[in-house]
C-alpha positions in Angstrom: 116.7 80.1 106.5 117.3 81.3 110.0 118.6 84.7 108.9 115.6 85.1 106.6 113.2 84.5 109.5 115.0 87.1 111.6 114.8 89.7 108.9 111.1 88.9 108.3 110.3 89.1 112.1 112.2 92.5 112.3 110.3 93.9 109.3 107.0 92.7 110.8 107.9 94.3 114.2 108.7 97.6 112.4 105.4 97.5 110.5 103.4 96.9 113.7 105.2 99.8 115.5 104.5 102.1 112.5 100.8 101.2 112.4 100.4 101.8 116.2 102.1 105.2 115.8 99.7 106.1 112.9 96.6 105.1 114.9 97.9 107.1 117.9 98.5 110.2 115.7 95.0 109.8 114.2 93.4 109.8 117.6 95.5 112.8 118.8 94.6 114.8 115.7 90.9 114.0 116.3 91.2 115.1 119.9 92.8 118.4 118.8 90.0 119.0 116.2 87.3 118.3 118.8 88.9 120.7 121.2 89.0 123.4 118.5 85.3 122.8 117.7 84.4 123.0 121.4 86.2 126.4 121.6 84.3 127.7 118.6 81.0 126.5 120.0 81.7 128.3 123.2 82.6 131.5 121.3 79.3 131.3 119.3 77.4 130.8 122.6 79.0 133.9 124.0 78.2 136.0 121.0 74.6 134.8 121.1 74.3 135.5 124.8 75.7 139.0 124.2 73.2 139.7 121.4 70.3 138.4 123.5 71.0 140.8 126.4 
């Protein structure tokens, strides 16, 4: 029974590490997408300001 508990705890630890890495990757991808959107908004603002003058 002791070996079974050790294997179960190890599997649970691996699952937690995996879930944390997935959440971190999700936030990192969102940050990259938001930065790309900010760049595009800045480009649009530049185009509009050039057309206005």
